PALO-13692 format. One record per residue (C-alpha): x, y, z; residue number from 1; chain; residue in three letters. Coordinates in Angstrom, 1 decimal, always signed. Each point is the difference from the previous one (the first is absolute). Last residue first. Layout:
# residues N
<atom <X, Y, Z>, NUM, A, ALA>
...
# end
This chain:
# residues 188
<atom <+12.5, -60.6, -127.9>, 188, A, ASN>
<atom <-0.9, -3.1, +1.9>, 187, A, THR>
<atom <-3.3, -1.6, +0.0>, 186, A, PRO>
<atom <-1.5, -1.0, +3.4>, 185, A, VAL>
<atom <-0.2, -3.7, +0.4>, 184, A, VAL>
<atom <-3.2, -1.2, +1.5>, 183, A, ASP>
<atom <+0.5, -3.9, -0.5>, 182, A, LEU>
<atom <-3.2, -0.4, -1.8>, 181, A, ILE>
<atom <+0.7, +3.3, -2.1>, 180, A, ASP>
<atom <+3.5, -1.0, -0.7>, 179, A, LEU>
<atom <-1.2, -3.2, -1.3>, 178, A, ILE>
<atom <-2.8, +1.6, -2.0>, 177, A, GLU>
<atom <+2.9, +2.2, -1.7>, 176, A, GLN>
<atom <+1.8, -3.1, -0.9>, 175, A, TRP>
<atom <-2.9, -1.6, -2.0>, 174, A, ASN>
<atom <-3.2, -2.0, +0.2>, 173, A, ASN>
<atom <+0.3, -0.7, +3.8>, 172, A, ALA>
<atom <-2.2, -2.8, +1.3>, 171, A, ARG>
<atom <-0.9, -1.1, +3.7>, 170, A, LEU>
<atom <-0.3, -3.6, -0.1>, 169, A, HIS>
<atom <-3.0, -2.3, -0.5>, 168, A, HIS>
<atom <-1.2, +1.1, -3.3>, 167, A, THR>
<atom <+2.0, -1.6, -2.5>, 166, A, ILE>
<atom <-1.5, +0.0, -3.6>, 165, A, GLY>
<atom <+2.6, +2.2, -1.6>, 164, A, ALA>
<atom <+2.9, -2.0, +1.4>, 163, A, ASN>
<atom <+1.3, -1.2, -3.4>, 162, A, HIS>
<atom <-0.2, +3.5, -1.6>, 161, A, GLY>
<atom <+1.9, +1.6, +2.7>, 160, A, ALA>
<atom <-0.8, +2.1, +3.0>, 159, A, SER>
<atom <+2.2, +0.2, +3.0>, 158, A, PHE>
<atom <-1.5, -1.9, +2.8>, 157, A, LEU>
<atom <+0.7, +1.5, +3.5>, 156, A, ILE>
<atom <+0.7, -2.4, +2.9>, 155, A, PRO>
<atom <+0.0, +1.4, +3.5>, 154, A, LYS>
<atom <+2.5, -1.9, +2.3>, 153, A, GLY>
<atom <+0.5, -3.6, +0.6>, 152, A, LYS>
<atom <-0.7, -0.8, -3.8>, 151, A, CYS>
<atom <-1.1, -3.7, -0.5>, 150, A, PHE>
<atom <-2.5, +1.0, -2.7>, 149, A, ASP>
<atom <+2.3, +2.8, -1.6>, 148, A, LEU>
<atom <+2.6, -2.3, -1.9>, 147, A, ASN>
<atom <-2.5, -2.4, -1.5>, 146, A, LYS>
<atom <-2.3, +3.0, -0.5>, 145, A, CYS>
<atom <+2.4, +1.2, -2.9>, 144, A, TYR>
<atom <+0.4, +3.6, -0.9>, 143, A, ASP>
<atom <+2.1, +1.0, +3.2>, 142, A, ASP>
<atom <+0.4, +2.7, +2.5>, 141, A, ILE>
<atom <+0.6, -1.2, +3.4>, 140, A, MET>
<atom <-0.4, +2.0, +3.2>, 139, A, PHE>
<atom <+1.1, -0.1, +3.6>, 138, A, ASP>
<atom <+2.8, -2.4, -1.0>, 137, A, THR>
<atom <+0.6, -3.7, +0.8>, 136, A, ASP>
<atom <+1.3, -1.8, -3.2>, 135, A, ILE>
<atom <+0.5, -3.8, +0.5>, 134, A, ILE>
<atom <-3.2, -0.5, -2.0>, 133, A, SER>
<atom <+1.7, +1.6, -3.1>, 132, A, LYS>
<atom <+1.3, -3.7, -1.2>, 131, A, ASP>
<atom <+3.1, -0.3, -2.3>, 130, A, GLY>
<atom <+1.9, +3.0, +1.2>, 129, A, CYS>
<atom <+1.6, +3.1, -1.5>, 128, A, PHE>
<atom <+0.0, +2.7, +2.8>, 127, A, ILE>
<atom <+1.4, +3.5, -0.6>, 126, A, ILE>
<atom <+0.1, +2.3, +3.0>, 125, A, ASN>
<atom <+3.6, -0.8, +1.0>, 124, A, HIS>
<atom <+0.9, +1.0, -3.5>, 123, A, TRP>
<atom <-1.1, +3.7, +0.8>, 122, A, HIS>
<atom <-2.6, +1.3, -2.2>, 121, A, ILE>
<atom <+1.0, +3.5, -1.3>, 120, A, PHE>
<atom <+1.1, -1.6, -3.2>, 119, A, PRO>
<atom <-3.5, -0.7, -1.1>, 118, A, PHE>
<atom <+0.0, -0.1, -3.8>, 117, A, HIS>
<atom <+3.5, -1.0, -0.9>, 116, A, GLU>
<atom <+1.0, -1.9, +3.1>, 115, A, ALA>
<atom <-3.5, -1.6, +0.1>, 114, A, LEU>
<atom <+0.5, -1.2, -3.5>, 113, A, TRP>
<atom <+3.5, -1.3, +0.7>, 112, A, GLU>
<atom <-1.4, -2.3, +2.9>, 111, A, LYS>
<atom <-2.9, -1.0, -1.9>, 110, A, LYS>
<atom <+2.3, -1.2, -2.9>, 109, A, GLU>
<atom <+2.2, -1.7, +2.5>, 108, A, PHE>
<atom <-2.6, -2.0, +1.4>, 107, A, LEU>
<atom <-2.3, -0.5, -3.2>, 106, A, SER>
<atom <+1.9, -3.1, -1.2>, 105, A, LEU>
<atom <-1.1, -1.8, +3.2>, 104, A, PRO>
<atom <-3.6, +0.3, -1.0>, 103, A, PHE>
<atom <-2.0, -1.4, +3.0>, 102, A, GLU>
<atom <+2.8, +1.3, +2.2>, 101, A, MET>
<atom <-1.2, +3.4, -0.8>, 100, A, ALA>
<atom <-2.8, +0.1, +2.5>, 99, A, ALA>
<atom <+0.5, +3.7, +0.2>, 98, A, SER>
<atom <+0.0, +2.3, +2.9>, 97, A, VAL>
<atom <+1.0, +3.8, +0.1>, 96, A, ILE>
<atom <+0.2, +1.2, +3.5>, 95, A, TYR>
<atom <-1.1, +3.5, +1.1>, 94, A, VAL>
<atom <+0.3, +1.2, +3.6>, 93, A, GLU>
<atom <-2.6, +2.6, +0.0>, 92, A, TYR>
<atom <-0.5, +3.7, +0.5>, 91, A, ARG>
<atom <+2.5, +1.6, -2.4>, 90, A, THR>
<atom <+0.5, -3.1, -1.8>, 89, A, GLN>
<atom <-3.6, +0.0, -1.4>, 88, A, LEU>
<atom <+0.8, +3.2, -1.7>, 87, A, ARG>
<atom <+2.9, -1.5, -1.9>, 86, A, ARG>
<atom <-2.2, -3.0, -0.8>, 85, A, VAL>
<atom <-2.6, +2.3, -1.5>, 84, A, ALA>
<atom <+2.5, +1.9, -1.9>, 83, A, GLU>
<atom <+1.4, -3.3, -1.7>, 82, A, VAL>
<atom <-3.6, -1.8, -0.5>, 81, A, ALA>
<atom <-1.8, +2.9, -1.7>, 80, A, GLY>
<atom <-0.6, -2.1, -3.4>, 79, A, ALA>
<atom <+1.5, -3.5, +0.5>, 78, A, MET>
<atom <+3.7, -0.4, -1.1>, 77, A, VAL>
<atom <+0.4, -1.4, -3.3>, 76, A, PRO>
<atom <+1.3, -3.7, -0.2>, 75, A, ILE>
<atom <+3.7, -0.1, -1.4>, 74, A, THR>
<atom <+1.8, -2.0, +2.5>, 73, A, ARG>
<atom <-2.9, -2.4, +0.6>, 72, A, PHE>
<atom <-0.1, -1.2, -3.6>, 71, A, PHE>
<atom <+3.8, +0.2, -0.6>, 70, A, GLY>
<atom <+0.5, -3.7, -0.3>, 69, A, PRO>
<atom <-3.1, -1.8, -0.9>, 68, A, THR>
<atom <-1.6, -2.3, +2.7>, 67, A, TYR>
<atom <-2.8, +2.2, +0.9>, 66, A, LEU>
<atom <-0.6, +0.6, -3.7>, 65, A, TYR>
<atom <-0.6, -3.8, -0.6>, 64, A, LYS>
<atom <-2.2, -0.2, +3.0>, 63, A, PHE>
<atom <-2.2, +2.8, -1.4>, 62, A, ILE>
<atom <+0.1, -1.3, -3.6>, 61, A, SER>
<atom <-1.6, -3.5, +0.8>, 60, A, GLY>
<atom <-1.3, +0.3, -3.5>, 59, A, ASN>
<atom <-2.8, +2.5, +0.5>, 58, A, PRO>
<atom <+0.2, +2.9, +2.5>, 57, A, LEU>
<atom <-2.4, +0.5, +2.9>, 56, A, ALA>
<atom <+0.5, -3.4, +1.4>, 55, A, GLU>
<atom <+3.0, +0.5, +2.3>, 54, A, ALA>
<atom <-1.7, +3.2, +1.4>, 53, A, GLU>
<atom <-3.1, -1.8, +1.0>, 52, A, PRO>
<atom <-3.0, +1.7, -1.9>, 51, A, VAL>
<atom <-2.1, +2.8, +1.7>, 50, A, ASN>
<atom <+1.2, +2.7, -2.4>, 49, A, HIS>
<atom <+3.5, -1.0, -1.5>, 48, A, PHE>
<atom <-1.0, +0.5, -3.7>, 47, A, ILE>
<atom <-1.4, +3.3, +0.8>, 46, A, ASP>
<atom <+3.8, +1.0, +0.4>, 45, A, LYS>
<atom <+0.1, +0.5, -3.8>, 44, A, THR>
<atom <+1.3, -2.2, -2.9>, 43, A, LEU>
<atom <+2.3, +1.0, -2.9>, 42, A, ARG>
<atom <+0.8, -2.9, -2.3>, 41, A, LYS>
<atom <+3.5, -0.4, -1.5>, 40, A, GLY>
<atom <+0.2, -3.5, +1.5>, 39, A, TYR>
<atom <+3.4, +0.2, +1.9>, 38, A, GLU>
<atom <+0.4, +3.7, +0.3>, 37, A, GLN>
<atom <-3.8, +0.5, +0.8>, 36, A, GLU>
<atom <+0.3, -2.8, +2.6>, 35, A, TYR>
<atom <+3.2, +1.7, +1.8>, 34, A, TYR>
<atom <-1.8, +3.5, +0.2>, 33, A, HIS>
<atom <-3.3, -1.5, +1.2>, 32, A, LEU>
<atom <+1.8, -2.1, +2.6>, 31, A, TYR>
<atom <+2.1, +3.1, +1.0>, 30, A, GLN>
<atom <-3.3, +2.1, +0.3>, 29, A, SER>
<atom <-1.5, -2.6, +2.3>, 28, A, GLU>
<atom <+3.2, -0.1, +2.1>, 27, A, THR>
<atom <-0.1, +3.6, +0.8>, 26, A, ASP>
<atom <+2.6, +0.0, +3.0>, 25, A, ALA>
<atom <-0.6, +1.5, +3.3>, 24, A, LEU>
<atom <-3.3, -1.8, +0.6>, 23, A, VAL>
<atom <-0.5, -2.6, -2.7>, 22, A, GLY>
<atom <+3.4, -1.5, +0.6>, 21, A, ASP>
<atom <+1.7, +1.7, +3.0>, 20, A, MET>
<atom <-2.0, -0.6, +3.0>, 19, A, ASP>
<atom <+0.2, +2.5, +3.0>, 18, A, ILE>
<atom <+0.3, -0.9, +3.6>, 17, A, ALA>
<atom <-0.9, +3.1, +2.5>, 16, A, ILE>
<atom <+1.2, +0.6, +3.3>, 15, A, SER>
<atom <-1.0, +2.3, +2.7>, 14, A, ARG>
<atom <+2.9, +2.3, +1.3>, 13, A, LYS>
<atom <+1.2, -0.5, +3.5>, 12, A, LYS>
<atom <-0.8, +2.9, +2.2>, 11, A, MET>
<atom <+3.3, +1.0, +1.7>, 10, A, TYR>
<atom <-0.1, -0.5, +3.8>, 9, A, GLN>
<atom <+1.5, +2.9, +2.1>, 8, A, LEU>
<atom <+0.9, -1.3, +3.5>, 7, A, LYS>
<atom <-0.4, +3.1, +2.3>, 6, A, ILE>
<atom <+2.3, +0.2, +2.9>, 5, A, CYS>
<atom <-1.1, +2.5, +2.7>, 4, A, CYS>
<atom <+2.8, +1.5, +1.9>, 3, A, PHE>
<atom <-0.3, +0.8, +3.6>, 2, A, TYR>
<atom <+1.8, +2.6, +1.9>, 1, A, MET>
# end
């Protein structure tokens, strides 16, 4: 009698690196909120259109807010992000990647923010770094070309005011477009 042994190989999920600020977290809305609180003047997101993010608000406000305690902890979640990331996890190994070392105060706040809004992301899949060029995933979703230009996999530019004029990366304007690009079937 002969027995045939079959080695089963489990298909490894493809991987995605997802940026936090400007992709999962609506930093533009947070900047505008802080600016209105400080100066009493309401501005719209149009102020960010095709302008470097750091120059969009007067008086060096952007950098001041980035170093303000509580700024990163209270950023609103980008519309559709939570459900989209849940769906992506069904087919992909999802990593949250942030160049948080640039703003050391943000480390704890970002960790707490993720625990509140994305508790289903395991801590092994959260990467705080200084330079995203170390990331080697099949896809990278980010709002900055400086992070996508070196991408070893497929870069996806998440639309933001500051990147409106960029045309050399595949663009997604919202989380539904991300799901469409990555062909993730909605769950009911």
